[in-house]
N, C-alpha and C positions, 0 to 999 in steps of 0.2 A: 567392499570397504570404501567409504566416502573419502574424498580428498582431504578433509579435515582429520579423519582418523589416521590416514596414512602419514599425514604431516606430523601428527602427534607421536605416532610410532617412530618416525624418523628422528624427531627431536629427542625422544627418550633413548633411542639407540646412540645418538651423538653424546648425550649426557653420560651414558654408561661407558662409552669409549674414553671420554675425558677423565673419568674417575680413575683410570689406569689401574683397576683392580683394588683401589683403595677402599671401595665400598661394595658390599654385597649387592648384586643386581636386584634382589628382592627388596632389600632395604631402600635402594635408590628408587625403585618403582613405587614403593609405599610412600616415600617422601614426596615424590612428584604428584601422586594422586591426592595426598593430603593437602599439598599446597594448591592444587587446582581446585579442590573442593572449597577450600578456605577463600580463594580468590573469587570463585563463583558466588559464594554466599555474600561476600562483601559487595560485589557488584549488584546483586539483587537487593541487598539492604540499602544501597545508595539510591536505588530507584524506587524504594518503598514497596518492593515486591517480595519481602521475606516473611510475610505473615500467612495465616491460614486462608485469608480472603484473596490472595494473589491470583489464584486460578479464576475466581469469579470476576475480579477486576479486569483481568486480561480478556475474558469472554465479553464483558460489557464494552470494553474498548473496541474489540473487533466488531461488535454489533453496531456501535456508534459510527465507526468508520464505514461500515457497509451502508448504513442509513444515509450518511453524508454523500457517498458515491451515488446512491440511488437518487437522492434529491438533486444532485448536480446534473446527472444524466437527464432527469425529467425536466429540469430548468432549460437545459440546452435544447431538448426536443420541443419545448413550448416556444422558445425563441425562434427556432427554425420554422415551426408551423406558422407562427405569426408573420414571419418575414415572407413566406410563400404566399400567404393570404394577401398581404399588402401588395406584393408584386402582381398577383393576379388581378386585384382590384384596380391597380394602376393600368394594367394592360387592358382591362375592359373599358375603363374611362377613356384611354387613348383610342381604342377602336371606336367608341361612341363618337368621340370628337372627329375622328378621321372620316367616319361614314356619315357625319352630320345627322346623327340620330336625334340630337337636341332640336334641330329644325323640324323633324318629323313630328315630335311631340308638340311643338308649338303650332304646327299646321293642322293637327288633329283637333285642336280646340276650336 
C-alpha cells in the first residue's frame, strides 16, 4: 500500500470515528468516494483534461518535454565541445609563441 493510500484509509477511519455511529460506514465510504470522484473530475476539468483527447494531450506534452530536454542536453554538449576546442586552440597558439615557431616560419622563407 502506498503512503497516499494509507493516508486516505487513515482519513476515512477518522471520519468514521467522528460520525459516532450516526452514519453507516458503507454510506460514509460511498459519500467519500463520490466526493473524491467529483473533486478529481472538477480538477481535471479546470486543467482542460476532462475530454476524450486528454490521454493524447498528455502523451504529446510528455514527448514535447522529452524533446526539450534532449535539445537542452545537446546544446550544452555543443557549448562544452566548442569551449574545449577554443581552449586547445589558445594552448597551441601559446605554445607556438613560446617556442618562437613564428620566427621559424619567417626564417624558412
